[in-house]
mmCIF file as Biopython writes it, N, C-alpha, C and O atoms, coordinates in Angstrom:
data_model
#
loop_
_atom_site.group_PDB
_atom_site.id
_atom_site.type_symbol
_atom_site.label_atom_id
_atom_site.label_alt_id
_atom_site.label_comp_id
_atom_site.label_asym_id
_atom_site.label_entity_id
_atom_site.label_seq_id
_atom_site.pdbx_PDB_ins_code
_atom_site.Cartn_x
_atom_site.Cartn_y
_atom_site.Cartn_z
_atom_site.occupancy
_atom_site.B_iso_or_equiv
_atom_site.auth_seq_id
_atom_site.auth_asym_id
_atom_site.pdbx_PDB_model_num
ATOM 1   N N  . LEU A ? 1  ? 17.336 31.349  -62.605 1.0 0.0 1  A 1 
ATOM 2   C CA . LEU A ? 1  ? 16.456 30.655  -61.662 1.0 0.0 1  A 1 
ATOM 3   C C  . LEU A ? 1  ? 15.324 29.964  -62.415 1.0 0.0 1  A 1 
ATOM 4   O O  . LEU A ? 1  ? 14.938 28.845  -62.077 1.0 0.0 1  A 1 
ATOM 5   N N  . LYS A ? 2  ? 14.793 30.638  -63.443 1.0 0.0 2  A 1 
ATOM 6   C CA . LYS A ? 2  ? 13.696 30.039  -64.215 1.0 0.0 2  A 1 
ATOM 7   C C  . LYS A ? 2  ? 14.165 28.746  -64.878 1.0 0.0 2  A 1 
ATOM 8   O O  . LYS A ? 2  ? 13.453 27.742  -64.854 1.0 0.0 2  A 1 
ATOM 9   N N  . MET A ? 3  ? 15.356 28.766  -65.467 1.0 0.0 3  A 1 
ATOM 10  C CA . MET A ? 3  ? 15.866 27.570  -66.139 1.0 0.0 3  A 1 
ATOM 11  C C  . MET A ? 3  ? 16.000 26.422  -65.142 1.0 0.0 3  A 1 
ATOM 12  O O  . MET A ? 3  ? 15.627 25.286  -65.436 1.0 0.0 3  A 1 
ATOM 13  N N  . ALA A ? 4  ? 16.531 26.726  -63.969 1.0 0.0 4  A 1 
ATOM 14  C CA . ALA A ? 4  ? 16.708 25.688  -62.952 1.0 0.0 4  A 1 
ATOM 15  C C  . ALA A ? 4  ? 15.355 25.102  -62.557 1.0 0.0 4  A 1 
ATOM 16  O O  . ALA A ? 4  ? 15.222 23.893  -62.363 1.0 0.0 4  A 1 
ATOM 17  N N  . ASP A ? 5  ? 14.356 25.972  -62.441 1.0 0.0 5  A 1 
ATOM 18  C CA . ASP A ? 5  ? 13.021 25.483  -62.071 1.0 0.0 5  A 1 
ATOM 19  C C  . ASP A ? 5  ? 12.438 24.622  -63.185 1.0 0.0 5  A 1 
ATOM 20  O O  . ASP A ? 5  ? 11.760 23.630  -62.916 1.0 0.0 5  A 1 
ATOM 21  N N  . GLU A ? 6  ? 12.700 24.999  -64.439 1.0 0.0 6  A 1 
ATOM 22  C CA . GLU A ? 6  ? 12.145 24.246  -65.565 1.0 0.0 6  A 1 
ATOM 23  C C  . GLU A ? 6  ? 12.800 22.874  -65.680 1.0 0.0 6  A 1 
ATOM 24  O O  . GLU A ? 6  ? 12.138 21.890  -66.010 1.0 0.0 6  A 1 
ATOM 25  N N  . LEU A ? 7  ? 14.101 22.812  -65.405 1.0 0.0 7  A 1 
ATOM 26  C CA . LEU A ? 7  ? 14.805 21.534  -65.526 1.0 0.0 7  A 1 
ATOM 27  C C  . LEU A ? 7  ? 14.268 20.543  -64.500 1.0 0.0 7  A 1 
ATOM 28  O O  . LEU A ? 7  ? 13.994 20.926  -63.362 1.0 0.0 7  A 1 
ATOM 29  N N  . PRO A ? 8  ? 14.112 19.276  -64.880 1.0 0.0 8  A 1 
ATOM 30  C CA . PRO A ? 8  ? 13.625 18.257  -63.936 1.0 0.0 8  A 1 
ATOM 31  C C  . PRO A ? 8  ? 14.682 17.954  -62.884 1.0 0.0 8  A 1 
ATOM 32  O O  . PRO A ? 8  ? 15.867 17.857  -63.201 1.0 0.0 8  A 1 
ATOM 33  N N  . GLN A ? 9  ? 14.267 17.807  -61.663 1.0 0.0 9  A 1 
ATOM 34  C CA . GLN A ? 9  ? 15.219 17.540  -60.590 1.0 0.0 9  A 1 
ATOM 35  C C  . GLN A ? 9  ? 15.618 16.063  -60.607 1.0 0.0 9  A 1 
ATOM 36  O O  . GLN A ? 9  ? 14.756 15.197  -60.462 1.0 0.0 9  A 1 
ATOM 37  N N  . PRO A ? 10 ? 16.900 15.761  -60.781 1.0 0.0 10 A 1 
ATOM 38  C CA . PRO A ? 10 ? 17.354 14.366  -60.846 1.0 0.0 10 A 1 
ATOM 39  C C  . PRO A ? 10 ? 17.064 13.614  -59.556 1.0 0.0 10 A 1 
ATOM 40  O O  . PRO A ? 10 ? 16.865 12.399  -59.577 1.0 0.0 10 A 1 
ATOM 41  N N  . SER A ? 11 ? 17.037 14.329  -58.432 1.0 0.0 11 A 1 
ATOM 42  C CA . SER A ? 11 ? 16.812 13.661  -57.147 1.0 0.0 11 A 1 
ATOM 43  C C  . SER A ? 11 ? 15.383 13.125  -57.049 1.0 0.0 11 A 1 
ATOM 44  O O  . SER A ? 11 ? 15.115 12.223  -56.256 1.0 0.0 11 A 1 
ATOM 45  N N  . THR A ? 12 ? 14.467 13.672  -57.848 1.0 0.0 12 A 1 
ATOM 46  C CA . THR A ? 12 ? 13.073 13.232  -57.765 1.0 0.0 12 A 1 
ATOM 47  C C  . THR A ? 12 ? 12.617 12.561  -59.062 1.0 0.0 12 A 1 
ATOM 48  O O  . THR A ? 12 ? 11.700 11.741  -59.038 1.0 0.0 12 A 1 
ATOM 49  N N  . SER A ? 13 ? 13.245 12.897  -60.193 1.0 0.0 13 A 1 
ATOM 50  C CA . SER A ? 13 ? 12.773 12.384  -61.478 1.0 0.0 13 A 1 
ATOM 51  C C  . SER A ? 13 ? 13.540 11.135  -61.906 1.0 0.0 13 A 1 
ATOM 52  O O  . SER A ? 13 ? 12.964 10.252  -62.542 1.0 0.0 13 A 1 
ATOM 53  N N  . ASN A ? 14 ? 14.818 11.046  -61.573 1.0 0.0 14 A 1 
ATOM 54  C CA . ASN A ? 14 ? 15.641 9.958   -62.102 1.0 0.0 14 A 1 
ATOM 55  C C  . ASN A ? 14 ? 16.088 8.908   -61.089 1.0 0.0 14 A 1 
ATOM 56  O O  . ASN A ? 14 ? 16.964 8.108   -61.418 1.0 0.0 14 A 1 
ATOM 57  N N  . PRO A ? 15 ? 15.540 8.865   -59.882 1.0 0.0 15 A 1 
ATOM 58  C CA . PRO A ? 15 ? 16.043 7.860   -58.925 1.0 0.0 15 A 1 
ATOM 59  C C  . PRO A ? 15 ? 15.665 6.451   -59.349 1.0 0.0 15 A 1 
ATOM 60  O O  . PRO A ? 15 ? 16.504 5.550   -59.323 1.0 0.0 15 A 1 
ATOM 61  N N  . ARG A ? 16 ? 14.417 6.253   -59.736 1.0 0.0 16 A 1 
ATOM 62  C CA . ARG A ? 16 ? 13.976 4.898   -60.104 1.0 0.0 16 A 1 
ATOM 63  C C  . ARG A ? 16 ? 14.634 4.416   -61.401 1.0 0.0 16 A 1 
ATOM 64  O O  . ARG A ? 16 ? 15.165 3.306   -61.426 1.0 0.0 16 A 1 
ATOM 65  N N  . PRO A ? 17 ? 14.616 5.209   -62.476 1.0 0.0 17 A 1 
ATOM 66  C CA . PRO A ? 17 ? 15.266 4.767   -63.726 1.0 0.0 17 A 1 
ATOM 67  C C  . PRO A ? 17 ? 16.739 4.447   -63.498 1.0 0.0 17 A 1 
ATOM 68  O O  . PRO A ? 17 ? 17.228 3.430   -63.992 1.0 0.0 17 A 1 
ATOM 69  N N  . ASP A ? 18 ? 17.449 5.286   -62.767 1.0 0.0 18 A 1 
ATOM 70  C CA . ASP A ? 18 ? 18.870 5.053   -62.529 1.0 0.0 18 A 1 
ATOM 71  C C  . ASP A ? 18 ? 19.065 3.750   -61.754 1.0 0.0 18 A 1 
ATOM 72  O O  . ASP A ? 18 ? 19.912 2.929   -62.105 1.0 0.0 18 A 1 
ATOM 73  N N  . CYS A ? 19 ? 18.270 3.571   -60.696 1.0 0.0 19 A 1 
ATOM 74  C CA . CYS A ? 19 ? 18.407 2.359   -59.876 1.0 0.0 19 A 1 
ATOM 75  C C  . CYS A ? 19 ? 18.137 1.122   -60.720 1.0 0.0 19 A 1 
ATOM 76  O O  . CYS A ? 19 ? 18.870 0.137   -60.630 1.0 0.0 19 A 1 
ATOM 77  N N  . SER A ? 20 ? 17.100 1.165   -61.534 1.0 0.0 20 A 1 
ATOM 78  C CA . SER A ? 20 ? 16.758 0.004   -62.362 1.0 0.0 20 A 1 
ATOM 79  C C  . SER A ? 20 ? 17.881 -0.261  -63.356 1.0 0.0 20 A 1 
ATOM 80  O O  . SER A ? 20 ? 18.237 -1.413  -63.604 1.0 0.0 20 A 1 
ATOM 81  N N  . TRP A ? 21 ? 18.441 0.812   -63.928 1.0 0.0 21 A 1 
ATOM 82  C CA . TRP A ? 21 ? 19.526 0.643   -64.905 1.0 0.0 21 A 1 
ATOM 83  C C  . TRP A ? 21 ? 20.742 0.028   -64.224 1.0 0.0 21 A 1 
ATOM 84  O O  . TRP A ? 21 ? 21.355 -0.901  -64.749 1.0 0.0 21 A 1 
ATOM 85  N N  . VAL A ? 22 ? 21.082 0.549   -63.060 1.0 0.0 22 A 1 
ATOM 86  C CA . VAL A ? 22 ? 22.234 0.021   -62.323 1.0 0.0 22 A 1 
ATOM 87  C C  . VAL A ? 22 ? 22.011 -1.446  -61.978 1.0 0.0 22 A 1 
ATOM 88  O O  . VAL A ? 22 ? 22.916 -2.268  -62.116 1.0 0.0 22 A 1 
ATOM 89  N N  . ALA A ? 23 ? 20.799 -1.768  -61.530 1.0 0.0 23 A 1 
ATOM 90  C CA . ALA A ? 23 ? 20.491 -3.154  -61.169 1.0 0.0 23 A 1 
ATOM 91  C C  . ALA A ? 23 ? 20.656 -4.060  -62.387 1.0 0.0 23 A 1 
ATOM 92  O O  . ALA A ? 23 ? 21.253 -5.132  -62.289 1.0 0.0 23 A 1 
ATOM 93  N N  . ASP A ? 24 ? 20.128 -3.632  -63.531 1.0 0.0 24 A 1 
ATOM 94  C CA . ASP A ? 24 ? 20.245 -4.443  -64.749 1.0 0.0 24 A 1 
ATOM 95  C C  . ASP A ? 24 ? 21.711 -4.589  -65.134 1.0 0.0 24 A 1 
ATOM 96  O O  . ASP A ? 24 ? 22.156 -5.679  -65.495 1.0 0.0 24 A 1 
ATOM 97  N N  . GLU A ? 25 ? 22.461 -3.494  -65.059 1.0 0.0 25 A 1 
ATOM 98  C CA . GLU A ? 25 ? 23.879 -3.532  -65.423 1.0 0.0 25 A 1 
ATOM 99  C C  . GLU A ? 25 ? 24.625 -4.510  -64.531 1.0 0.0 25 A 1 
ATOM 100 O O  . GLU A ? 25 ? 25.423 -5.318  -65.008 1.0 0.0 25 A 1 
ATOM 101 N N  . ALA A ? 26 ? 24.360 -4.430  -63.236 1.0 0.0 26 A 1 
ATOM 102 C CA . ALA A ? 26 ? 25.037 -5.335  -62.297 1.0 0.0 26 A 1 
ATOM 103 C C  . ALA A ? 26 ? 24.712 -6.787  -62.636 1.0 0.0 26 A 1 
ATOM 104 O O  . ALA A ? 26 ? 25.606 -7.633  -62.674 1.0 0.0 26 A 1 
ATOM 105 N N  . ARG A ? 27 ? 23.443 -7.074  -62.880 1.0 0.0 27 A 1 
ATOM 106 C CA . ARG A ? 27 ? 23.044 -8.451  -63.197 1.0 0.0 27 A 1 
ATOM 107 C C  . ARG A ? 27 ? 23.739 -8.925  -64.472 1.0 0.0 27 A 1 
ATOM 108 O O  . ARG A ? 27 ? 24.241 -10.048 -64.526 1.0 0.0 27 A 1 
ATOM 109 N N  . ASN A ? 28 ? 23.770 -8.077  -65.491 1.0 0.0 28 A 1 
ATOM 110 C CA . ASN A ? 28 ? 24.409 -8.459  -66.752 1.0 0.0 28 A 1 
ATOM 111 C C  . ASN A ? 28 ? 25.895 -8.710  -66.535 1.0 0.0 28 A 1 
ATOM 112 O O  . ASN A ? 28 ? 26.442 -9.687  -67.045 1.0 0.0 28 A 1 
ATOM 113 N N  . THR A ? 29 ? 26.551 -7.832  -65.779 1.0 0.0 29 A 1 
ATOM 114 C CA . THR A ? 29 ? 27.982 -7.990  -65.528 1.0 0.0 29 A 1 
ATOM 115 C C  . THR A ? 29 ? 28.248 -9.286  -64.783 1.0 0.0 29 A 1 
ATOM 116 O O  . THR A ? 29 ? 29.152 -10.038 -65.148 1.0 0.0 29 A 1 
ATOM 117 N N  . VAL A ? 30 ? 27.475 -9.552  -63.748 1.0 0.0 30 A 1 
ATOM 118 C CA . VAL A ? 30 ? 27.664 -10.776 -62.966 1.0 0.0 30 A 1 
ATOM 119 C C  . VAL A ? 30 ? 27.466 -12.001 -63.843 1.0 0.0 30 A 1 
ATOM 120 O O  . VAL A ? 30 ? 28.248 -12.949 -63.775 1.0 0.0 30 A 1 
ATOM 121 N N  . SER A ? 31 ? 26.429 -11.986 -64.662 1.0 0.0 31 A 1 
ATOM 122 C CA . SER A ? 31 ? 26.150 -13.139 -65.526 1.0 0.0 31 A 1 
ATOM 123 C C  . SER A ? 31 ? 27.300 -13.350 -66.503 1.0 0.0 31 A 1 
ATOM 124 O O  . SER A ? 31 ? 27.711 -14.486 -66.739 1.0 0.0 31 A 1 
ATOM 125 N N  . VAL A ? 32 ? 27.818 -12.274 -67.069 1.0 0.0 32 A 1 
ATOM 126 C CA . VAL A ? 32 ? 28.937 -12.384 -68.020 1.0 0.0 32 A 1 
ATOM 127 C C  . VAL A ? 32 ? 30.151 -12.971 -67.316 1.0 0.0 32 A 1 
ATOM 128 O O  . VAL A ? 32 ? 30.789 -13.890 -67.830 1.0 0.0 32 A 1 
ATOM 129 N N  . TYR A ? 33 ? 30.472 -12.439 -66.133 1.0 0.0 33 A 1 
ATOM 130 C CA . TYR A ? 33 ? 31.619 -12.965 -65.391 1.0 0.0 33 A 1 
ATOM 131 C C  . TYR A ? 33 ? 31.397 -14.430 -65.023 1.0 0.0 33 A 1 
ATOM 132 O O  . TYR A ? 33 ? 32.322 -15.239 -65.090 1.0 0.0 33 A 1 
ATOM 133 N N  . ALA A ? 34 ? 30.176 -14.764 -64.637 1.0 0.0 34 A 1 
ATOM 134 C CA . ALA A ? 34 ? 29.873 -16.142 -64.249 1.0 0.0 34 A 1 
ATOM 135 C C  . ALA A ? 34 ? 30.128 -17.075 -65.426 1.0 0.0 34 A 1 
ATOM 136 O O  . ALA A ? 34 ? 30.724 -18.139 -65.256 1.0 0.0 34 A 1 
ATOM 137 N N  . GLU A ? 35 ? 29.682 -16.684 -66.619 1.0 0.0 35 A 1 
ATOM 138 C CA . GLU A ? 35 ? 29.887 -17.529 -67.798 1.0 0.0 35 A 1 
ATOM 139 C C  . GLU A ? 35 ? 31.375 -17.671 -68.098 1.0 0.0 35 A 1 
ATOM 140 O O  . GLU A ? 35 ? 31.854 -18.781 -68.333 1.0 0.0 35 A 1 
ATOM 141 N N  . ARG A ? 36 ? 32.104 -16.572 -68.094 1.0 0.0 36 A 1 
ATOM 142 C CA . ARG A ? 36 ? 33.540 -16.626 -68.392 1.0 0.0 36 A 1 
ATOM 143 C C  . ARG A ? 36 ? 34.295 -17.342 -67.278 1.0 0.0 36 A 1 
ATOM 144 O O  . ARG A ? 36 ? 35.295 -18.017 -67.522 1.0 0.0 36 A 1 
ATOM 145 N N  . TRP A ? 37 ? 33.795 -17.184 -66.039 1.0 0.0 37 A 1 
ATOM 146 C CA . TRP A ? 37 ? 34.474 -17.812 -64.899 1.0 0.0 37 A 1 
ATOM 147 C C  . TRP A ? 37 ? 34.588 -19.315 -65.109 1.0 0.0 37 A 1 
ATOM 148 O O  . TRP A ? 37 ? 35.619 -19.910 -64.797 1.0 0.0 37 A 1 
ATOM 149 N N  . ASP A ? 38 ? 33.525 -19.938 -65.642 1.0 0.0 38 A 1 
ATOM 150 C CA . ASP A ? 38 ? 33.542 -21.388 -65.877 1.0 0.0 38 A 1 
ATOM 151 C C  . ASP A ? 38 ? 34.453 -21.736 -67.049 1.0 0.0 38 A 1 
ATOM 152 O O  . ASP A ? 38 ? 34.991 -22.841 -67.115 1.0 0.0 38 A 1 
ATOM 153 N N  . ASP A ? 39 ? 34.626 -20.794 -67.972 1.0 0.0 39 A 1 
ATOM 154 C CA . ASP A ? 39 ? 35.434 -21.078 -69.162 1.0 0.0 39 A 1 
ATOM 155 C C  . ASP A ? 39 ? 36.925 -21.056 -68.833 1.0 0.0 39 A 1 
ATOM 156 O O  . ASP A ? 39 ? 37.675 -21.903 -69.317 1.0 0.0 39 A 1 
ATOM 157 N N  . ILE A ? 40 ? 37.364 -20.094 -68.015 1.0 0.0 40 A 1 
ATOM 158 C CA . ILE A ? 40 ? 38.805 -19.983 -67.752 1.0 0.0 40 A 1 
ATOM 159 C C  . ILE A ? 40 ? 39.100 -19.729 -66.281 1.0 0.0 40 A 1 
ATOM 160 O O  . ILE A ? 40 ? 39.714 -18.713 -65.956 1.0 0.0 40 A 1 
ATOM 161 N N  . PRO A ? 41 ? 38.689 -20.603 -65.392 1.0 0.0 41 A 1 
ATOM 162 C CA . PRO A ? 41 ? 39.021 -20.393 -63.986 1.0 0.0 41 A 1 
ATOM 163 C C  . PRO A ? 41 ? 40.382 -20.980 -63.664 1.0 0.0 41 A 1 
ATOM 164 O O  . PRO A ? 41 ? 41.237 -20.295 -63.101 1.0 0.0 41 A 1 
ATOM 165 N N  . GLU A ? 42 ? 40.593 -22.241 -64.014 1.0 0.0 42 A 1 
ATOM 166 C CA . GLU A ? 42 ? 41.828 -22.937 -63.658 1.0 0.0 42 A 1 
ATOM 167 C C  . GLU A ? 42 ? 43.027 -22.294 -64.357 1.0 0.0 42 A 1 
ATOM 168 O O  . GLU A ? 42 ? 44.059 -22.060 -63.729 1.0 0.0 42 A 1 
ATOM 169 N N  . GLU A ? 43 ? 42.894 -22.014 -65.634 1.0 0.0 43 A 1 
ATOM 170 C CA . GLU A ? 43 ? 44.008 -21.430 -66.381 1.0 0.0 43 A 1 
ATOM 171 C C  . GLU A ? 43 ? 44.430 -20.102 -65.764 1.0 0.0 43 A 1 
ATOM 172 O O  . GLU A ? 43 ? 45.620 -19.839 -65.588 1.0 0.0 43 A 1 
ATOM 173 N N  . MET A ? 44 ? 43.456 -19.276 -65.442 1.0 0.0 44 A 1 
ATOM 174 C CA . MET A ? 44 ? 43.765 -17.975 -64.855 1.0 0.0 44 A 1 
ATOM 175 C C  . MET A ? 44 ? 44.486 -18.153 -63.521 1.0 0.0 44 A 1 
ATOM 176 O O  . MET A ? 44 ? 45.513 -17.522 -63.274 1.0 0.0 44 A 1 
ATOM 177 N N  . PHE A ? 45 ? 43.945 -19.008 -62.674 1.0 0.0 45 A 1 
ATOM 178 C CA . PHE A ? 45 ? 44.566 -19.227 -61.371 1.0 0.0 45 A 1 
ATOM 179 C C  . PHE A ? 45 ? 45.956 -19.827 -61.537 1.0 0.0 45 A 1 
ATOM 180 O O  . PHE A ? 45 ? 46.882 -19.480 -60.803 1.0 0.0 45 A 1 
ATOM 181 N N  . THR A ? 46 ? 46.098 -20.732 -62.508 1.0 0.0 46 A 1 
ATOM 182 C CA . THR A ? 46 ? 47.397 -21.362 -62.738 1.0 0.0 46 A 1 
ATOM 183 C C  . THR A ? 46 ? 48.421 -20.312 -63.135 1.0 0.0 46 A 1 
ATOM 184 O O  . THR A ? 46 ? 49.539 -20.308 -62.620 1.0 0.0 46 A 1 
ATOM 185 N N  . ASP A ? 47 ? 48.045 -19.416 -64.053 1.0 0.0 47 A 1 
ATOM 186 C CA . ASP A ? 47 ? 48.970 -18.380 -64.502 1.0 0.0 47 A 1 
ATOM 187 C C  . ASP A ? 47 ? 49.339 -17.462 -63.338 1.0 0.0 47 A 1 
ATOM 188 O O  . ASP A ? 47 ? 50.503 -17.094 -63.180 1.0 0.0 47 A 1 
ATOM 189 N N  . ILE A ? 48 ? 48.351 -17.094 -62.527 1.0 0.0 48 A 1 
ATOM 190 C CA . ILE A ? 48 ? 48.610 -16.213 -61.389 1.0 0.0 48 A 1 
ATOM 191 C C  . ILE A ? 48 ? 49.523 -16.916 -60.384 1.0 0.0 48 A 1 
ATOM 192 O O  . ILE A ? 48 ? 50.439 -16.303 -59.837 1.0 0.0 48 A 1 
ATOM 193 N N  . SER A ? 49 ? 49.270 -18.198 -60.144 1.0 0.0 49 A 1 
ATOM 194 C CA . SER A ? 49 ? 50.086 -18.941 -59.186 1.0 0.0 49 A 1 
ATOM 195 C C  . SER A ? 49 ? 51.526 -19.034 -59.681 1.0 0.0 49 A 1 
ATOM 196 O O  . SER A ? 49 ? 52.470 -18.876 -58.907 1.0 0.0 49 A 1 
ATOM 197 N N  . SER A ? 50 ? 51.685 -19.291 -60.981 1.0 0.0 50 A 1 
ATOM 198 C CA . SER A ? 50 ? 53.025 -19.399 -61.548 1.0 0.0 50 A 1 
ATOM 199 C C  . SER A ? 50 ? 53.712 -18.042 -61.474 1.0 0.0 50 A 1 
ATOM 200 O O  . SER A ? 50 ? 54.858 -17.906 -61.901 1.0 0.0 50 A 1 
#
């Protein structure tokens, strides 16, 4: 019980850092896909259509 009390509660200590990290990750992923999307959109669709 003492160890559990000593450990920081993730529900209260890590909500903001996790949310910010997830938000940054999502933005980075979207930006990467957006850049690649312009590089190979037609070719990809053409291959899938074929």
